[in-house]
C-alpha positions as CSV (number, residue, x, y, z in Angstrom):
1,M,-18.4,33.7,5.7
2,C,-19.9,30.1,4.6
3,A,-20.3,27.7,7.6
4,L,-18.6,24.9,7.9
5,V,-21.2,21.7,6.6
6,V,-20.1,18.9,8.1
7,P,-21.8,15.6,6.6
8,T,-24.9,14.1,8.8
9,K,-23.5,10.3,8.8
10,P,-19.3,10.9,8.7
11,K,-17.7,7.9,7.9
12,I,-13.8,7.3,7.1
13,T,-13.6,7.2,3.3
14,H,-10.6,6.8,1.6
15,M,-7.1,8.1,2.5
16,I,-5.6,11.2,1.5
17,L,-2.0,12.1,1.7
18,L,-0.6,15.6,3.4
19,M,2.8,16.3,2.5
20,T,4.4,19.2,4.6
21,H,7.6,19.1,6.7
22,Q,5.5,22.7,8.3
23,E,3.9,21.0,11.3
24,N,1.8,24.4,11.5
25,V,0.1,23.1,7.7
26,R,0.3,19.3,9.3
27,D,-1.5,20.8,12.6
28,R,-4.5,23.4,10.2
29,V,-5.5,20.0,7.5
30,L,-5.9,17.5,10.3
31,R,-7.6,20.1,12.4
32,I,-10.1,21.6,9.8
33,L,-10.8,17.8,8.2
34,Q,-11.3,16.4,11.5
35,P,-14.8,16.9,11.4
36,Y,-15.5,15.3,7.9
37,R,-13.8,12.6,9.4
38,L,-11.3,12.1,6.4
39,E,-8.3,9.6,6.7
40,V,-5.2,11.6,6.0
41,A,-1.6,10.0,6.1
42,H,1.3,12.6,6.9
43,V,4.5,12.3,5.9
44,S,7.4,15.2,6.2
45,R,10.1,13.9,4.0
46,F,9.8,11.9,0.4
47,D,11.3,9.0,1.2
48,E,8.9,8.3,3.8
49,V,6.2,7.9,1.0
50,P,7.5,4.4,-1.2
51,T,6.7,2.7,3.2
52,L,3.2,4.3,2.8
53,L,2.6,3.3,-0.6
54,N,3.0,-0.3,0.0
55,S,-0.1,0.0,1.6
56,F,-2.9,2.5,-0.4
57,I,-2.8,4.3,-3.7
58,P,-4.2,8.1,-2.2
59,S,-6.9,9.4,-4.3
60,L,-5.8,12.8,-3.0
61,V,-2.7,14.9,-2.1
62,L,-2.1,17.2,-0.5
63,L,1.5,18.9,-1.5
64,D,2.6,22.1,0.4
65,V,5.5,23.5,-2.0
66,S,6.0,26.2,0.5
67,A,9.5,25.7,1.6
68,G,12.5,22.6,1.4
69,F,12.4,22.4,-2.8
70,T,14.7,24.9,-5.1
71,N,11.7,25.0,-7.0
72,C,8.6,23.6,-7.4
73,D,9.6,21.1,-10.1
74,E,11.6,19.8,-7.9
75,A,9.2,18.4,-5.7
76,F,7.3,16.8,-8.7
77,A,9.9,15.6,-10.0
78,R,10.8,14.0,-6.7
79,W,7.0,13.3,-6.6
80,G,7.2,11.1,-9.8
81,D,9.9,8.7,-9.0
82,I,8.1,7.3,-6.4
83,N,4.6,8.0,-8.1
84,E,5.0,5.1,-11.1
85,Q,2.3,7.3,-12.9
86,R,-0.8,6.1,-10.2
87,P,-4.1,8.3,-10.6
88,F,-4.7,11.1,-8.3
89,A,-5.5,14.7,-7.8
90,L,-4.0,16.9,-6.6
91,L,-4.2,20.4,-4.3
92,G,-1.6,22.3,-3.6
93,F,-0.3,24.6,-0.4
94,Q,1.8,27.8,-0.4
95,N,2.9,30.2,2.2
96,Y,2.6,33.9,0.4
97,Y,1.4,34.5,-3.4
98,N,4.1,33.3,-5.9
99,A,2.1,33.2,-9.4
100,E,6.2,31.0,-10.4
101,T,4.6,28.1,-8.1
102,Q,1.0,28.4,-8.7
103,Q,1.8,28.6,-12.3
104,C,4.1,25.2,-11.6
105,L,1.3,23.5,-9.5
106,M,-1.2,24.5,-11.5
107,R,1.1,22.8,-15.2
108,H,1.1,19.7,-13.0
109,G,-2.2,19.1,-13.0
110,A,-3.2,20.8,-9.8
111,I,-7.0,21.4,-9.1
112,R,-6.5,24.3,-6.8
113,V,-3.7,26.0,-5.2
114,F,-3.3,26.9,-1.2
115,D,-2.4,30.5,-0.2
116,A,-1.9,31.3,3.5
117,Q,-4.9,33.8,3.1
118,C,-6.6,31.2,2.5
119,S,-10.2,30.7,5.3
120,D,-10.2,27.2,7.5
121,E,-14.0,27.3,6.0
122,E,-12.9,27.8,2.4
123,M,-9.8,24.8,2.4
124,A,-11.9,22.5,4.4
125,L,-14.6,22.6,1.8
126,T,-12.6,22.2,-0.9
127,I,-10.4,19.4,-0.1
128,H,-14.1,18.0,1.1
129,H,-15.9,18.7,-2.2
130,V,-12.9,17.6,-4.6
131,H,-13.0,13.8,-2.6
132,N,-16.2,13.2,-3.1
133,L,-15.8,14.2,-6.8
134,L,-13.1,11.8,-7.5
135,P,-14.3,8.2,-8.7
136,K,-14.4,6.5,-4.9
137,E,-14.7,3.0,-7.0
138,G,-12.1,3.0,-9.4
139,Y,-9.7,4.1,-6.6
140,G,-10.5,1.7,-4.6
141,L,-9.9,-0.9,-6.6
142,R,-6.9,0.3,-7.4
143,M,-5.9,0.4,-3.8
144,S,-7.4,-3.1,-3.7
145,A,-4.9,-4.1,-6.1
146,S,-1.9,-2.4,-4.9
147,E,-2.5,-3.9,-0.8
148,K,-3.3,-7.9,-2.7
149,E,-0.3,-7.7,-5.0
150,S,2.4,-5.7,-2.8
151,I,1.5,-9.0,0.3
152,L,1.4,-11.8,-2.4
153,R,5.3,-9.9,-3.9
154,A,6.4,-9.9,-0.2
155,I,5.6,-13.7,0.2
156,K,7.1,-14.2,-3.0
157,N,10.4,-12.7,-2.3
158,S,10.5,-14.1,1.0
159,I,9.6,-17.6,-0.2
160,R,12.7,-19.8,0.5
161,E,13.5,-18.1,4.1
162,N,11.7,-19.3,6.9
163,I,9.0,-15.8,7.4
164,N,6.2,-15.7,9.4
165,V,3.3,-13.3,9.8
166,E,5.5,-10.6,11.9
167,M,8.1,-10.8,9.8
168,L,5.9,-10.6,6.8
169,A,3.6,-7.3,8.5
170,D,7.3,-6.0,9.2
171,N,8.7,-6.2,5.5
172,L,5.3,-4.2,4.1
173,H,5.3,-1.7,6.7
174,M,1.9,-3.4,8.6
175,S,1.0,-4.0,12.4
176,R,0.3,-7.2,12.8
177,S,-3.9,-6.6,12.9
178,S,-3.7,-5.0,9.9
179,L,-2.4,-7.4,7.9
180,Q,-4.7,-10.2,9.2
181,R,-7.6,-7.2,8.2
182,A,-6.3,-6.9,4.9
183,C,-5.4,-10.9,4.0
184,L,-8.7,-12.1,5.2
185,R,-10.7,-8.9,3.2
186,H,-8.5,-10.3,-0.7
187,F,-7.7,-13.6,0.1
188,N,-10.9,-14.6,2.9
189,K,-8.3,-16.5,4.9
190,G,-5.7,-15.6,7.2
191,P,-1.5,-14.2,6.4
192,K,-0.3,-17.7,8.4
193,Y,-2.0,-20.0,5.6
194,L,-1.4,-17.4,3.3
195,I,2.0,-17.6,3.5
196,T,2.2,-22.1,4.0
197,E,-0.6,-22.1,0.8
198,N,2.6,-20.0,-0.8
199,K,5.2,-22.0,0.5
200,L,3.8,-25.3,-0.6
201,G,2.4,-23.7,-3.9
202,F,6.7,-23.2,-5.1
203,A,7.6,-26.7,-3.6
204,V,4.4,-28.3,-5.8
205,E,6.4,-26.1,-8.6
206,L,10.4,-27.3,-7.6
207,I,9.2,-31.2,-7.7
208,G,7.5,-30.8,-11.4
209,R,11.1,-28.9,-11.9
210,G,12.4,-32.6,-10.8
211,A,13.2,-31.9,-6.9
212,N,13.2,-35.6,-5.5
213,N,14.5,-35.0,-2.2
214,V,12.4,-34.0,1.4
215,S,15.1,-32.4,3.4
216,S,16.5,-30.1,0.7
217,L,12.7,-29.8,-0.4
218,A,11.7,-28.2,2.7
219,Y,14.7,-26.2,3.4
220,A,14.5,-24.8,-0.4
221,V,10.9,-23.4,0.8
222,G,12.1,-21.6,4.2
223,Y,11.7,-24.9,6.2
224,S,14.1,-25.0,9.0
225,S,12.1,-28.2,10.1
226,V,11.5,-31.3,7.5
227,N,9.3,-32.7,9.9
228,N,6.9,-29.7,10.0
229,F,6.8,-29.6,6.1
230,I,5.5,-32.7,5.8
231,A,3.1,-32.2,8.2
232,A,2.1,-29.4,6.6
233,F,2.3,-30.7,2.8
234,K,0.2,-33.7,4.3
235,H,-2.0,-31.4,5.8
236,H,-2.6,-29.0,2.9
237,K,-2.2,-32.1,-0.1
238,D,-4.2,-34.7,1.5
239,I,-0.6,-36.7,1.0
240,T,2.9,-36.4,1.8
241,P,5.4,-34.6,-0.5
242,K,7.5,-37.8,-0.9
243,E,4.6,-39.7,-2.0
244,F,3.8,-36.7,-4.1
245,M,7.4,-36.6,-6.1
246,K,6.7,-41.1,-6.6
247,Q,3.4,-39.8,-8.3
248,A,4.9,-36.9,-10.2
249,R,7.6,-39.6,-11.9
250,L,5.3,-41.8,-12.8
251,K,3.3,-39.2,-14.8
252,Q,6.6,-38.2,-16.6
253,P,6.8,-39.3,-20.2
254,A,8.9,-42.4,-20.8
255,A,12.6,-40.8,-21.9
């Protein structure tokens, strides 16, 4: 039996998504991968996946089709509904040997199918080897883009609301600290500043469309206090919204 080889300098790498409703499968995978320090996200139901996909795109999916589905194709129909054709590598699990299930997994792109007879060492080495072969840079860029786009989309979807950092984090199913790190990583600015920046950008857009009342404009971009809106606008634009409106009217061509 081959010895379990552990990297000399373990580090957190790109996330793996484990989908299984069986606690014994979950516990086994997490236990055997622990020495490799691979970050594994676990879900027990398919309806939990969309929430996770707001934050990352898994480069490797471990899908258990041992039970809980009438057939293997049903599992992939559910996965296809939420995956949106994101690139991933697939490893499959099944509790007992079933040629039809194995063929289904392979047909859907599984690199390897594990059964109950597979040793811990073989499973761990296979997962680690496949994970190392994946184009990390490419997946990393896709993951970053997805997270960045999700943050901007969540802000724009709430642009007319009095949203704060806690609300934004809740909408993204992230902790406040995770959101803070993500915003600094992608935008080099904190989430509070990013929210304000986008709201004021929308305010400028509305002024360009003809908005000429400061109070109405403040409420239109989600401020409950007109004074707070004016202060934020002047701080970011070095001019009050009323003065900005006057300048915008002067720049408009004469009728």
